[in-house]
Every structure is written in structure tokens, then in C-alpha cells.
C-alpha positions as CSV (number, residue, x, y, z in Angstrom):
1,M,-6.4,20.8,-11.4
2,G,-8.9,19.3,-13.9
3,L,-12.4,17.9,-13.9
4,F,-13.6,15.1,-11.5
5,S,-15.4,12.1,-12.9
6,R,-17.1,9.5,-10.7
7,R,-17.1,5.8,-11.4
8,G,-19.0,2.9,-9.8
9,R,-17.6,0.8,-7.0
10,K,-15.7,-2.2,-8.1
11,A,-16.1,-5.6,-6.4
12,A,-13.4,-6.3,-3.8
13,E,-10.8,-8.8,-4.9
14,D,-9.5,-10.7,-1.9
15,V,-5.9,-11.7,-2.1
16,D,-3.3,-12.9,0.4
17,E,0.1,-14.2,1.2
18,S,0.8,-17.7,2.5
19,R,1.9,-18.2,6.0
20,V,5.5,-19.3,6.6
21,G,5.9,-20.8,10.0
22,T,9.1,-20.9,12.0
23,A,10.0,-23.3,14.8
24,D,12.7,-22.9,17.5
25,G,15.0,-25.8,18.2
26,T,16.6,-26.6,21.5
27,G,20.2,-26.6,22.8
28,T,22.9,-25.7,20.3
29,A,20.4,-25.9,17.4
30,A,18.4,-23.1,19.0
31,G,21.5,-21.0,19.4
32,A,22.4,-21.5,15.7
33,A,18.9,-20.7,14.6
34,K,19.0,-17.5,16.7
35,A,22.3,-16.5,15.1
36,D,20.9,-17.2,11.6
37,A,17.9,-15.0,12.4
38,V,20.2,-12.2,13.5
39,D,22.3,-12.5,10.3
40,A,19.1,-12.6,8.2
41,G,17.8,-9.5,10.0
42,D,21.1,-7.6,9.4
43,T,21.0,-8.6,5.7
44,A,17.4,-7.4,5.4
45,D,18.3,-4.1,7.0
46,A,21.2,-3.7,4.7
47,E,19.1,-4.4,1.6
48,K,16.5,-1.9,2.8
49,E,19.0,0.8,3.3
50,Q,20.6,0.1,0.0
51,G,17.3,0.4,-1.7
52,R,16.4,3.6,0.1
53,A,19.8,5.1,-1.0
54,A,18.6,5.0,-4.6
55,H,15.6,7.3,-3.8
56,L,15.3,11.0,-3.6
57,E,13.6,10.9,-0.2
58,D,13.6,8.9,3.1
59,G,9.8,8.6,3.5
60,P,7.0,7.9,3.4
61,Y,6.8,10.4,6.2
62,D,4.8,10.9,9.3
63,A,3.2,14.4,9.4
64,S,5.3,15.2,12.4
65,D,8.6,14.9,10.5
66,A,7.8,15.6,6.8
67,P,10.1,18.0,5.0
68,E,8.5,21.1,3.5
69,E,7.2,20.5,0.0
70,E,4.1,21.5,-2.0
71,R,1.6,18.6,-1.7
72,I,-2.0,17.7,-2.5
73,D,-3.9,17.4,0.7
74,L,-6.2,14.3,0.8
75,G,-6.7,14.3,4.5
76,G,-5.0,11.1,5.8
77,I,-2.4,11.2,2.9
78,Q,-0.6,14.1,1.3
79,V,0.7,13.5,-2.3
80,P,3.5,15.5,-3.9
81,G,2.6,17.5,-6.9
82,I,4.1,15.9,-10.0
83,D,3.7,17.1,-13.6
84,G,1.4,14.7,-15.5
85,L,0.2,13.0,-12.4
86,E,-3.5,11.9,-12.6
87,L,-5.2,11.5,-9.3
88,R,-8.2,9.2,-9.1
89,M,-10.1,9.2,-5.8
90,E,-12.0,6.0,-4.8
91,V,-15.4,6.8,-3.3
92,D,-18.0,4.4,-1.8
93,Q,-21.2,5.4,-3.5
94,R,-23.3,4.1,-0.6
95,T,-21.7,6.4,1.9
96,N,-19.9,9.0,-0.2
97,A,-16.8,8.2,1.9
98,V,-13.4,8.5,0.1
99,T,-11.7,5.1,0.6
100,G,-8.4,5.4,-1.4
101,A,-6.4,7.3,-4.0
102,N,-5.0,6.0,-7.3
103,L,-1.9,7.9,-8.6
104,V,-1.7,7.4,-12.3
105,L,1.5,8.2,-14.3
106,G,2.7,7.0,-17.7
107,G,0.3,4.1,-18.1
108,S,0.8,2.7,-14.5
109,S,-1.3,3.1,-11.4
110,L,-0.4,3.2,-7.7
111,Q,-3.3,2.7,-5.3
112,V,-2.5,4.1,-1.8
113,Q,-4.4,3.8,1.5
114,A,-3.4,4.4,5.1
115,F,-4.7,2.6,8.2
116,A,-4.4,2.9,11.9
117,A,-1.9,0.5,13.5
118,P,-1.1,-0.7,17.0
119,K,1.4,1.5,18.8
120,A,3.8,-1.4,19.6
121,S,3.8,-3.3,16.3
122,G,3.2,-3.0,12.6
123,L,0.6,-4.6,10.3
124,W,2.5,-5.4,7.1
125,D,3.6,-8.9,8.0
126,E,0.0,-9.8,9.0
127,V,-1.6,-8.1,5.9
128,R,1.0,-9.6,3.5
129,T,0.2,-13.1,4.9
130,S,-3.5,-12.6,4.4
131,L,-3.0,-11.3,0.9
132,R,-0.9,-14.3,-0.2
133,D,-3.3,-16.8,1.3
134,S,-6.2,-15.2,-0.5
135,V,-4.4,-15.0,-3.9
136,V,-3.3,-18.6,-3.7
137,G,-6.8,-19.7,-2.6
138,Q,-8.3,-18.1,-5.8
139,G,-5.9,-20.0,-8.0
140,G,-3.3,-17.2,-8.4
141,T,0.3,-17.0,-7.5
142,A,2.0,-14.9,-4.9
143,E,5.7,-14.6,-3.9
144,T,7.7,-12.4,-1.6
145,R,10.8,-10.5,-2.5
146,P,13.0,-7.8,-0.9
147,G,12.3,-4.2,-1.9
148,P,13.3,-0.6,-1.1
149,F,10.7,-0.5,1.7
150,G,11.2,-4.0,3.0
151,T,9.5,-7.3,2.0
152,E,7.1,-7.0,-1.0
153,L,4.5,-9.3,-2.4
154,I,4.2,-10.0,-6.2
155,T,0.9,-11.5,-7.2
156,R,-0.9,-12.8,-10.3
157,L,-4.7,-12.9,-9.7
158,P,-6.8,-15.0,-12.1
159,V,-9.6,-13.0,-13.9
160,K,-12.2,-13.8,-16.5
161,R,-11.5,-12.2,-19.9
162,S,-14.1,-11.0,-22.3
163,D,-13.7,-14.1,-24.4
164,G,-14.5,-16.3,-21.5
165,R,-10.9,-17.5,-21.0
166,T,-8.9,-17.0,-17.8
167,G,-6.2,-14.4,-17.7
168,Y,-4.0,-13.1,-14.9
169,R,-3.8,-9.6,-13.4
170,P,-0.3,-8.9,-12.0
171,A,0.3,-6.5,-9.1
172,R,3.0,-5.5,-6.8
173,F,2.1,-4.9,-3.1
174,L,4.3,-2.7,-0.9
175,G,3.7,-2.0,2.7
176,V,5.3,0.5,5.2
177,D,4.7,0.5,8.9
178,G,4.9,3.9,10.5
179,P,4.2,5.4,13.9
180,R,0.7,4.2,14.7
181,W,-0.1,3.9,11.0
182,F,0.3,1.5,8.1
183,L,0.6,2.6,4.4
184,R,-0.3,0.1,1.7
185,A,0.5,0.7,-2.0
186,I,-0.5,-1.5,-5.0
187,L,1.4,-0.9,-8.2
188,T,-0.1,-2.1,-11.5
189,G,0.6,-1.4,-15.2
190,K,3.7,-0.8,-17.3
191,A,5.9,-0.1,-14.2
192,L,5.8,-3.8,-13.3
193,G,8.1,-4.5,-16.2
194,D,9.9,-1.2,-16.6
195,P,12.6,-0.7,-13.9
196,A,12.9,3.1,-14.7
197,Q,9.2,3.7,-14.2
198,A,9.1,1.4,-11.2
199,K,11.8,3.7,-9.7
200,E,9.6,6.7,-10.3
201,F,6.8,5.2,-8.3
202,E,9.1,4.1,-5.5
203,T,10.3,7.6,-5.2
204,L,6.7,8.9,-5.3
205,I,5.9,6.5,-2.4
206,S,9.0,7.8,-0.5
207,R,7.6,11.4,-0.8
208,L,4.1,10.6,0.6
209,V,3.0,11.9,4.0
210,V,0.6,10.1,6.3
211,V,-1.5,12.3,8.6
212,R,-2.6,9.9,11.4
213,G,-4.2,12.5,13.7
214,H,-4.7,12.0,17.4
215,E,-8.1,10.4,17.4
216,A,-8.6,7.0,18.9
217,M,-8.8,4.5,16.1
218,A,-9.0,0.7,16.0
219,P,-6.1,-1.2,14.4
220,Q,-6.7,-1.6,10.6
221,E,-9.2,1.2,10.5
222,L,-9.0,3.3,7.4
223,I,-7.5,6.8,8.1
224,P,-10.1,9.2,6.7
225,L,-9.5,10.7,3.3
226,H,-11.2,13.6,1.5
227,L,-11.2,15.0,-2.0
228,P,-8.5,17.6,-2.8
229,G,-9.4,20.9,-1.3
230,E,-12.3,19.4,0.7
231,R,-12.4,19.6,4.5
232,V,-14.3,16.8,6.3
233,A,-14.7,16.2,10.0
234,P,-13.0,12.9,11.0
235,T,-15.3,10.0,11.5
236,S,-14.7,6.4,12.5
237,A,-14.8,3.8,9.7
238,A,-17.8,1.5,9.5
239,P,-17.0,-2.2,10.0
240,D,-16.8,-2.8,6.2
241,E,-14.3,0.0,5.9
242,L,-11.6,-1.8,7.9
243,L,-8.5,-3.0,6.1
244,D,-9.6,-5.1,3.1
245,P,-6.4,-6.2,1.3
246,L,-7.8,-5.8,-2.2
247,A,-10.8,-3.6,-1.9
248,R,-11.0,-0.9,-4.5
249,G,-13.8,1.5,-5.1
250,P,-15.2,4.0,-7.6
251,E,-13.0,6.7,-8.9
252,I,-12.9,10.4,-9.2
253,T,-10.4,11.7,-11.7
254,Q,-8.3,14.8,-11.3
255,I,-5.5,15.8,-13.6
256,G,-2.5,17.5,-12.0
């Protein structure tokens, strides 16, 4: 492993997905709507399974069922060791808390964070809706599409360029609901337009392991992370460390 380098905390960029409401009918219309919903669910499941079949793994995994593999231990997330992978840890300089990990490979970056989730339901539908609403509210675009892990969100967020003109920063948001946890991944860079590299990152996501632990945690609370090789006693996240759809922080670089 190589040298760490710290960077300053970046301002959070709030993004979100628009809410799409559904309404139930009555009588035969309600029955037809229900049948359509079942068919749509079967189609979505089939698409998800078809996408997963193209990957090397069936994850991301919970720590309780992860296969044996050499991984980098970051506390709440374990990352497989891959040649050429650059690991940049995001650290809040106010508290020194590690808030996320960026996995950089071939000119693209995958930011990953894991959060506590309710036992009976997942978070991705709610988070995706918030993301889309926020992006659209800032003048950007956001659309959903099926992906290997379920519904994804593709966004273009407006940003000010150095010449004063407005540009757009594209990103691909992926979410996975696990047992009492939620994993969010944000892909940026060349992989957005390169199917082969996108597949590499999808396979990387499918090899991640989330270590939820047994501590009581509020829904959307960040599962604690630490630097590679570091051991830190688990602590509850402060209010501003709860799930922020676009929050990014300073970085520590490690070359694998």
C-alpha cells in the first residue's frame, strides 16, 4: 500500500429523484392495475437476475454470508484487493471521522458508503426519490433505468466552470438494500460511457462486503468506517453524518 494524502472537505451537493405517485382504482380497474403491478415486478426481477448473471459474484454481501476472499478492511465496508485500484478515503476534518471511500480505477471513481436501514424495509426507493428531486430542483436532469442491482438513477448536475459558464457533471447512482443496511454507490468518470469499464465497476460492487455490526443504529445512520489497518471503537454518527445523498468529503489516497 502507498502513501496517504489528505484533502479538504468538499461542499455537499444535494441531488434527488422525482416522486412518481401511483393511484389504485376500484372494481375491475383495480384488479387490472394489480395484475399489471405483478407483471412489472416479475419483469424487474427477471432483469435484475439477468444483470447479475453477467457478474462474477452475487453480492454485495452481508458479512455473515460473504465468501472467503482477500479484502481491504475499512470497518463498515470491505473492499476486494484489485491490481491498480486507488483507494481514497473521505474524512471530515472537523471530527476526523471517515465518511466514505472512493475506489478509483482507470480514470473512473466509485464512491461507496453504507448506512443502517430498517429491519422490515429498504432505503433505496426513498433515497432515490430524494436524489432526483434535488437534482431537478437545481436545474439538472435525473432519470431512472433498470440495472444489475435494480433501479438506478442517472443524473447531470449543473456546475460552474472556470470560465464562468455552466457545465454538467454526470453521475450514475446505484443502491442496494441489504439486511439492516443500505449500500450507496456513485460512479463517475470514463466508465459512464464505456460499457466494458462499467462492467468492471459493477463486478467490483458485487464483491463488496458490508459489516453492519450488532449495535443499535438509527435508520440512515452512516455505518462507521476507518482507514485501512486502523481499528476504531464504533460510535454513533452525529446528526450531520446521517445519510446525505450527495455529501462528499476530503480524501486520503492509498494505492493498492
